N, C-alpha and C positions, 0 to 999 in steps of 0.2 A: 801420113805414116803408113798407109796401106798401099798394096800393089793392086791398083784398079785401072781399068781402061778409062780413057778420057770420057767416053760416052756414059760409062757406068758412073763415073764421078759426077758428071753433070746431072744424071738422074737422081743420085743421092742428094746432091745439093738442092735440086728442085723439090725433093720430098721434104728436106729440112725447112725450106722456105714455106712450103704449104702447111706443114704441121705447126711450125712456129707461129704462122699467121692465125692459126686456130687457138693459140694460147697454150699449146702443149709444151711441157718441159722435155727437152730432148737429151737422149743418151746414146752415143754411138758405141757399138761393141765390135771389138777386133781381137785377134790372137796372134801369137807367134810362138813357135815351138821352143826356140832357144834364142840366146843372145843377151847382151847386157841391157839392163833396164834403161840406162842413160841414152841408148841408141834408139831414136824415134824414127825407125824405118823398118821395112820388111814385114809389116803386119798384113794379115789377111782379113778383109772386111767381112763381118758376120751379119750385121743388120742395124737398124735404127729403132730405138724404143721411144715412144711418145707417151708421156705421163701427164695426166690431168690432175691438178691440185684444185679441188672444188672450192669455189668462193663462198664465203659465208653470206647469207642473204642480207644481213644487216650492214655489211661493209660499205655498200654504196651510199646508204643513208648516213652512215657515220662520216664518210668523206664529205658529203654535202654539208652536214652540220659543222664539221671542223672548218671547212672553207668559209662558211658564213660567219664563223666566229673569228675570222682573220688568221687562222692557223694554216700554214702551208704544209702540205703533205708531199713528201718526195719518196720515190721508190729507188732503193739502192740494191742491185741484184747482180748475181753472176750469170743470170740467164741470158740467152740469146736475145738480141734487140727486139725482134718481131714478137717473141713470146712475151717479153715485158710490156711492149706497146699494146698488144691485144688485151692483156690482163688489165692494164691501166685504163684502157677505153671501156672495158666491161664494168669497172667499178666507178667510172666517172671521174677518174683522176686526170685524164688528158683533156685539155681545152685548146681552142685556137690560140696560137702564139706560143704555146708551151714547147720546150725544146727537149731533145734526147741527146745525151752524151755517152759515148762508148768508152770502154777502158783504154783503148789505144789512144784515142783523142785526148782523154784526160791526162794520160801519162806525158803527153807532149806539151801540156799547158804548164805555165808557171803558176805560182800561188796567186799572183795578182790577176792573171787571166781567169783562173778558176773562180776567184771571188767576184769577178764581173759577170760570169756566166751562170753562177749557181742560183741566182734569184729566179731566172726564167726556166731553169732546167727542172723538170719534174721526174725524169727517169734517168738513172745512171745504170747502164747495162754492161755486162761483161766486166764487172768491177772486181779488182783484187782486194783482199782484206786491208792492205795498207792505204788503199785509196779512200776508204771510209773515213779514216782519220783526217785526211786532207779536206774532204767535203765538209766535215763538222767544223774544222778550223776556218774554212772559207765562209761558212754561214756566220760564225762568231766574229769574223773580221768585218762583216757587214752589220754588226751590232744586233744580230738576231739571237734569240734564246733558243738553243737547239736541244731537242730531245731525240736521242738515238735509240732505236729498237734493234736488238740483236739477240743471238742465242749461242754463238760459238766462241771458242777460245780466241780466235782471230779477231773477234769483235771487241775484245776487252779494251784495247787502246782507245778506240772511238767512243766506247761507253764511258770510259773514265774522263775523256776530254769534254764530252757533251755536258751541258748544264744539267740535264736530267738523263741518266742512263736507265733504259727500260729493257727488261728481258722477259721472255715467256717462261712458264713454269717448267718446260722441258729443256731449258737451256743448260749448258755445262756449268759445273761448280765454279769455274774461274769467272765466267760471265756473271753469275749470280753474285759473287763476292764483290765484283766491280760495280754492279748496277745500284741505282737508287730505288728502283721500283721493280717488283716481280709480279707479273700477271699470272695468276693461278689458272685462269680459264683460257689463256692463249688467244684472247679475243681483242681485236683492235677497238671495238666499241667500248671496251672497258677503259681505255685511255681517254676517249672523248668524255665518258661519264665521269672520270676522275677530274678532268678539267672543269666540267660543269659543276661538280661538287665543290671544287676549290673556289670557283667564282661565287657560289652561294655563301660559302663560309666567309669570304672576304667582304661581301656585301653586308652580311649580318654583323660582322665586327664593326663595320662603319656605322651601322644603325645604332648599335648598343653604345659605342663610344660617344657619338653625337648626342644621343638621348641622355646618357648619364651626365655628361658635362653640361648639358643644358640645365638640368635640375640643380647641379651643384653650384654652377656659376651664378644662377639666379639668387640662391640663398646668400652666397658670398657677397654679391653686389648689393643686396638689400641690407645686410648687416653693416657692410662698409659704408654705404651711403648714410645709414642712420647714425653711425659714429661720427661721420663728417658733419652731420647736421646737429650733433650733440643731443640726439634723441636716445631714449632707452633702447636696448637691444630688442629687435622685433621677434627674435626667436631665442629660446633657451636651448642649452646643450641637449637636454633630455628629449626635447621636441625634435631636434635635428636627427638624433639617433633613431627615434621612433619612425620618422618619415622614411629614412634610408634603409633601415634594417627590417622594419615591420611592414610598412605600406608598399613601397615600390621596390624593395629588394628582390622578391621573387619575380616580379615582372621584368626587371633588368635581365635576369637569367633567361627566362623563356623567350624573350624577344630575340635572343641569339639563335633560336631554333626555328625561326620563320622559314617556311618551305620555299621552294623555288618560285621565282617570279617569271612571268612570261617575258620572253625577249632577252633573257640574260645571256643566251648564247648568240645573240645578234651583235653584241658589243665586240669591239676590237680589243686585242690584247693590251694590257696596261704595262707601263714602264716598271721595271724592278724597283726603281727609286720613288715611285709614286707614294705619297704619304697616305696614312689612314684617313685623315681629315682633309677632304678636298674642299673646293669652293662652297659646295652645297652644305656640307657638314659645318663648316665655320660660319656660314651665313645663318643657319638654323640656331646654332649656339648663341650667336649674337642677338637674334630676334627674340628667342625665348628668354634668355637671361635678362635682357633689358625690359621686355614687356611684363614678364612675371614679377620682376623686382619693383617696377613702377606700380603695378596693381597692388602688390602686397604693402608697399609703403603708403599708398593712398588709403587703403583700408585701415592700416595701423594708425596713421595720423588722425584719421577721422574718429575712430573709437577712443583713441588716447585723449583727443581734444574734448570729446563729449563727456567721457567718464572720468578723465584725469587719472586713469589707472592703466598702467602698462599691461597688466594681465588681460584686460579686455582686448587690447590691440594684438597681443601675442596669440590669443585664442583664435582670432579670425585669420591671422597670418599663417598659423599652424594648419588650420583647415584648408586654406587656399593652396599652400605648397603641397600638402598631402594629396589633395584631390586633383590639382592641375595636371600633375604628371600622369595620373591614372586615366585622364581623358585624352590628352594630346599624344599619348604613346601610340594610339592607333594610326596617327598620321606618319609615325616613324616606321610602320611596317613596310613601307616602300619609300625609297628615296627618289624614285623616278616617276611613280604613278600617283595620281590623286586618289582620294578615298574611294570614290565610286568605281575605280578601275582596278583596285587591288584584288589580291586573292580574297575569297570569301572568309568571313570571320571563323567559320567552322574549320578552315584549313589549319588554324593554330588554336585549337581549343584550350591548351594549357595557358595561353596568354589571356584568353577570356576569363578563365577561372582565377588566374592570378590577379587580374584587374578587379574582378568582383570582390575577391578577398581583401585586396588593398583598400577598396572603397569602404568595406565593412570596418576594417581596422582603423580607417581615418575617422569614421563617425562614432565608433564604439566608445572611445575615451570620453566623449562628451555625455554619454549615457550612463557610464559606470562611475560612481563617486570616487572609489579608490584609485582608479586609473586617472581620473580627472585631477585628483589632488597630486598624484605622482608627477604629472606633466604640467601642473600649475596652469590649468585652463578653466574657463567658465562656459556654461552652455550658451549657444548662439540662438538668436531669434530666427524666425522663418525668413524674414527679409534679408538677414545677414547670410543665411545659407543660399538664398537666391543670388546675392552678390558674388559669393564664392563660385557658384555654378556659372554665372555669367562670365567671369574672368576665365574660367577653365575653357568654356566654349570659344571665347575670344582668342585664347592661345592656340586652340586647335585650328581655328580659321587662319591665324597668323602663320602657323607652320605650313598650311596648304598654300597660302599666297607666297610665302618664302620659297617653297619648293618650285612653284610655277615660274616665278621670276628667275631664280637661279638656274633652272634647267633651260630656260629660254636664252639666258646670257651665256651659260657654259654648257652647251649641248653635248660636248664630248666627255663630260665628267660623269 
């Protein structure tokens, strides 16, 4: 656009290459006294501006964590190729085998060609706004879950097309209205932290669901089996309500607030269709339900046969179900790690207090006559309490063995 000698033009281009190689964002300045704006000629060259956009110190670590978690990070920019490449290398985004695609090359590609190149391409430079939409669609065509980060009006189509549209706090109103997530601190690390938090929540939901269903199915199985054998019901309605509302109700809730486990960001992304209950969860439900029900029915049949009184049997079954879940809940704190490798107990003190309160509320009815009459139970002997404790510890061991076996067979879950 400017009137410059060839040697001067070469000098300017050499300066562009040098500064871009240092990661500077470049802006050329020129002027023309008059003439239509549409006419791109006749300008006088003024000079070249090189601007440095300082990198946040935590970006490189965030890129490393994201990559370890199986998340591909791609740079889409309007910057000069060398500028983008230098920045990408500084933050650890570029690796051997990674490709760079420039805007002109992308324009010449068909959608099918772009879908074939997009996986290995980590930098898209000199990109026009409409190209961002094509890149998002190419990723989705490869069955990828795409999160798009932008801030301008021109980013709105790509933000809307992406599975997750993310904008920074300084973005335009149009971009904010289109996005699913707004970063108030304009920090890439926040996105990685949000992914980590999502994984923690999903893992805790799995724990709570598996734990709760283990308790419930054990009681259902025990009652159903007793009906099939034409025995009296091993549990009364009031006893079931006491177990679930008073004893293990609080622990069900606080288990969902288990803090982050080590290695959670080393796992690969999961399918959007993956169920809450995986192989491990289903295995533990089966192990606990069957083992707990067998133990309860054995105790019930023994006391019912000795005393010919269903109340005696229900009393020990009530104690067994109430205390079992308070003991093996600690094995559910992690679905991947054994007890001795989990977070310390002090990492979730609300759970410790909830379990202690649950144990107290399981034993207290046997000591208070009024509550004992309400639940229709009788005091247990020391030996019977030892039997209840033995079954609880046995179930804790069964959960640990089940976790070990399932994690060996289904290592990817």
